[in-house]
TORPA-579207 format. One line per field, with one value per atom (N, C-alpha, C): residue number from 1; residue in one letter; atom name; x, y, z. Coordinates in steps of 0.02 Angstrom, whole numbers. Each point is the difference from the previous one (the first is absolute). Layout:
i (NUM, ...);
aa (A, ...);
at (CA, ...);
px (X, ...);
py (Y, ...);
pz (Z, ...);
END
This chain:
i (1, 1, 1, 2, 2, 2, 3, 3, 3, 4, 4, 4, 5, 5, 5, 6, 6, 6, 7, 7, 7, 8, 8, 8, 9, 9, 9, 10, 10, 10, 11, 11, 11, 12, 12, 12, 13, 13, 13, 14, 14, 14, 15, 15, 15, 16, 16, 16, 17, 17, 17, 18, 18, 18, 19, 19, 19, 20, 20, 20, 21, 21, 21, 22, 22, 22, 23, 23, 23, 24, 24, 24, 25, 25, 25, 26, 26, 26, 27, 27, 27, 28, 28, 28, 29, 29, 29, 30, 30, 30, 31, 31, 31, 32, 32, 32, 33, 33, 33, 34, 34, 34, 35, 35, 35, 36, 36, 36, 37, 37, 37, 38, 38, 38, 39, 39, 39, 40, 40, 40, 41, 41, 41, 42, 42, 42, 43, 43, 43, 44, 44, 44, 45, 45, 45, 46, 46, 46, 47, 47, 47, 48, 48, 48, 49, 49, 49, 50, 50, 50, 51, 51, 51, 52, 52, 52, 53, 53, 53, 54, 54, 54, 55, 55, 55, 56, 56, 56, 57, 57, 57, 58, 58, 58, 59, 59, 59, 60, 60, 60, 61, 61, 61, 62, 62, 62, 63, 63, 63, 64, 64, 64, 65, 65, 65, 66, 66, 66, 67, 67, 67, 68, 68, 68, 69, 69, 69, 70, 70, 70);
aa (M, M, M, A, A, A, E, E, E, E, E, E, M, M, M, K, K, K, T, T, T, S, S, S, G, G, G, Q, Q, Q, E, E, E, Q, Q, Q, Q, Q, Q, E, E, E, R, R, R, G, G, G, A, A, A, L, L, L, T, T, T, G, G, G, D, D, D, M, M, M, S, S, S, M, M, M, L, L, L, F, F, F, V, V, V, S, S, S, V, V, V, G, G, G, T, T, T, F, F, F, I, I, I, D, D, D, S, S, S, T, T, T, I, I, I, A, A, A, P, P, P, M, M, M, S, S, S, K, K, K, I, I, I, V, V, V, A, A, A, Q, Q, Q, S, S, S, L, L, L, D, D, D, S, S, S, L, L, L, A, A, A, V, V, V, V, V, V, A, A, A, K, K, K, Q, Q, Q, V, V, V, L, L, L, E, E, E, G, G, G, V, V, V, N, N, N, T, T, T, T, T, T, L, L, L, G, G, G, S, S, S, K, K, K, K, K, K);
at (N, CA, C, N, CA, C, N, CA, C, N, CA, C, N, CA, C, N, CA, C, N, CA, C, N, CA, C, N, CA, C, N, CA, C, N, CA, C, N, CA, C, N, CA, C, N, CA, C, N, CA, C, N, CA, C, N, CA, C, N, CA, C, N, CA, C, N, CA, C, N, CA, C, N, CA, C, N, CA, C, N, CA, C, N, CA, C, N, CA, C, N, CA, C, N, CA, C, N, CA, C, N, CA, C, N, CA, C, N, CA, C, N, CA, C, N, CA, C, N, CA, C, N, CA, C, N, CA, C, N, CA, C, N, CA, C, N, CA, C, N, CA, C, N, CA, C, N, CA, C, N, CA, C, N, CA, C, N, CA, C, N, CA, C, N, CA, C, N, CA, C, N, CA, C, N, CA, C, N, CA, C, N, CA, C, N, CA, C, N, CA, C, N, CA, C, N, CA, C, N, CA, C, N, CA, C, N, CA, C, N, CA, C, N, CA, C, N, CA, C, N, CA, C, N, CA, C, N, CA, C, N, CA, C, N, CA, C, N, CA, C, N, CA, C);
px (2478, -18, -81, 39, -55, -6, -10, -67, -54, 9, -30, -23, 50, -55, -49, -19, -23, -71, 15, -97, -6, 44, -46, -27, 31, -36, -66, -14, -78, -32, 5, -19, -63, 53, -32, -42, -12, -27, -50, 12, -56, -62, 30, -13, -26, -7, -39, -62, 44, -83, -43, 22, -55, -36, 34, -48, -31, 15, -33, -49, -37, -46, -35, 60, -73, -18, 48, -61, -75, 47, -53, -61, -9, -43, -39, 37, -38, -25, 6, -37, -73, 3, -73, -20, 26, -67, -27, 34, -29, -49, 40, -52, -78, 15, -95, -3, 18, -26, -58, 70, -47, -49, -20, -59, -43, -9, -34, -11, 0, -4, -33, 30, -78, -51, -38, -50, -56, 52, -46, -22, 43, 2, -56, -1, -54, -82, -3, -75, 8, 31, -11, -34, 53, -72, -18, -50, -40, -64, 13, -26, -20, 38, 13, -32, -19, -78, -10, -34, -81, -31, 66, -22, -31, 28, -6, -85, -10, -47, -52, 2, -65, -3, 54, 11, -48, 16, -37, -74, -22, -75, -24, 14, -4, -43, 70, 1, -90, 33, -54, -61, -18, -85, 16, 29, 2, -27, 32, -27, -84, 16, -112, -14, -10, -16, -24, 56, 5, -50, 31, -25, -75, -28, -90, -36, 36, -37, -1, 49, -23, -52);
py (-568, 43, 45, -22, 38, -4, -90, -41, -10, 32, 9, 76, 23, 67, 14, -69, -18, -28, -61, -39, 75, 31, 71, 10, 51, 35, -41, -78, -37, -6, -8, -26, 83, 53, 82, -3, -19, -11, -40, -49, -30, 17, 30, 3, 73, 43, 55, -13, -42, -59, -4, -41, -19, 48, 42, 53, 50, 27, 26, -82, -57, -15, 5, -14, 6, 50, 49, 110, -24, -51, 20, -32, -64, -47, 40, 41, 36, 60, 31, 70, -56, -78, -12, -36, -17, -28, 86, 32, 67, 38, 10, 15, -59, -44, -59, 31, 0, 3, 50, 70, 98, -8, -39, -15, -48, -36, -66, 38, 39, 43, 62, 34, 43, 26, -66, -8, -39, -36, -27, 69, 30, 63, 44, 0, 54, -43, -62, -56, 1, 1, -3, 91, 69, 34, 21, -24, 0, -61, -32, -37, 16, 27, 61, 50, 45, 56, -38, -59, -11, -36, -26, -48, 92, 59, 70, 7, 15, 3, -36, -55, -46, 0, 8, 11, 39, 65, 75, -7, -64, 24, -57, -55, -20, 42, 34, 50, 52, 16, 45, -47, -60, -45, 18, -32, -1, 41, 42, 80, 23, -20, 40, -89, -41, -38, -2, 32, -1, 84, 37, 78, -23, -38, 4, -18, -70, -2, 40, 22, 61, 37);
pz (-402, 1, -35, -29, -88, 24, 16, -36, 72, 75, 20, 6, -23, -5, -83, -47, -47, 36, 50, 35, 58, 33, 28, -50, -50, -30, -39, -4, -3, 58, 26, 71, 23, -20, 20, -65, -62, -47, 40, -15, 42, 18, 82, 76, -62, -34, -29, -38, -50, -16, 62, 30, 75, 4, 24, 42, -55, -58, -41, -28, 15, -31, 72, 42, 91, -9, -37, 53, -92, -46, -45, -9, 59, 56, 20, 57, 48, -9, -79, -34, -33, -23, -26, 33, 49, 82, -15, 51, 9, -15, -77, -75, 1, 22, 15, 28, 78, 23, 12, 7, -23, -44, -73, -13, 5, 43, 8, 86, 40, 61, -44, -64, 8, -18, -56, 0, 59, 72, 32, 60, -7, 59, -49, -54, -18, 24, -13, -13, 93, 34, 70, 15, -13, 14, -5, -107, 8, 53, -9, 53, 73, 33, 60, -6, -75, -13, 24, -55, -9, 83, 25, 83, 43, -12, 36, -20, -79, -17, 1, 10, 25, 102, 38, 54, 13, -28, -13, 9, -40, -29, 59, 20, 56, 50, 52, 21, -10, -58, -1, -13, -12, 25, 54, 33, 88, 21, -16, 44, -18, -77, 4, 37, -24, 37, 55, 61, 55, 26, -47, 10, -11, -29, 9, 32, 40, 48, 56, 7, 42, 54);
END
């Protein structure tokens, strides 16, 4: 009986260690993904802002060209 309880306690400690290791792994992967995505989102936002400026300039140029032909 005592041997069964000792074995049961060891199994629970091993499961706890495994659960702790898995949670640490998930936290580490989450942190890595977050630190990777944050700079990329800034790059995408800056690119979209630049595209908006270029599109506005193109439309103004077209408007000017078509307006002067009337």
